[in-house]
C-alpha positions, 0 to 999 in steps of 0.5 A, a space after each residue: 119700321 117693318 110696315 113703312 119699309 114694306 110701303 116704301 118697297 111697293 111705292 118704289 116698284 118691286 119688279 123693276 127696281 130690285 137693285 134699288 131695294 137692295 141698296 136700301 137694305 145695304 143702307 139699313 145695314 150700314 146704319 145699324 153697324 155704325 150705330 152698334 159700333 158708336 153707341 155705348 147704350 145697351 138699348 141703342 145697341 139692340 136697336 142697331 142690331 135690330 136695324 141690321 137684321 132688318 137690312 138682312 131680311 130685306 135683302 133676302 126677300 128682294 133676292 128670293 123674289 128676283 130669283 123666283 124662290 121661296 127659300 129667302 122668304 122662308 129664312 126671313 121668317 126664321 130670322 124675324 122669330 130669332 130677332 124677336 126672342 133676341 129683343 125680348 131676352 136682351 131687354 130683360 138682361 138690360 133691365 136686370 143690369 139697370 136694377 143691379 147696377 143703375 147703369 145701362 152704358 157698356 163702359 160702366 159695366 165691366 164684370 158680370 157676377 151672379 
C-alpha cells in the first residue's frame, strides 16, 4: 500500500497539489476509523489501525514538504517503526487468542485470563 500511495503522490504532482494529497490522507484516515469502529474481527481492526497510521504519515510528509522542514519526515520514520512493532505484537496476540479461544471476534472474547 505504501508504494502505491507514493506512486499516486508523484503522479498527482507533489509541489502544486499538496492539499489534494492531504485530502487523500484524510480519506485514508476516515476509512481506517470507520473500519475500526464497525469491524469486530481483531485482524481487520489492526488493518484499519494501519490505514489510520498511513493517513497520518502521509499528512506529516505532505506538510513537512510544504513547509520545507524535515521534522515531519523524521517523525514519520518513528511512526512507521512503532506501527511495524504494533502489527507484529498485535498479530501475535490475535494468534494466541485464536489458539486458546478459537475466536478472533471482539464480542466473543470478554475476559483475558493468564
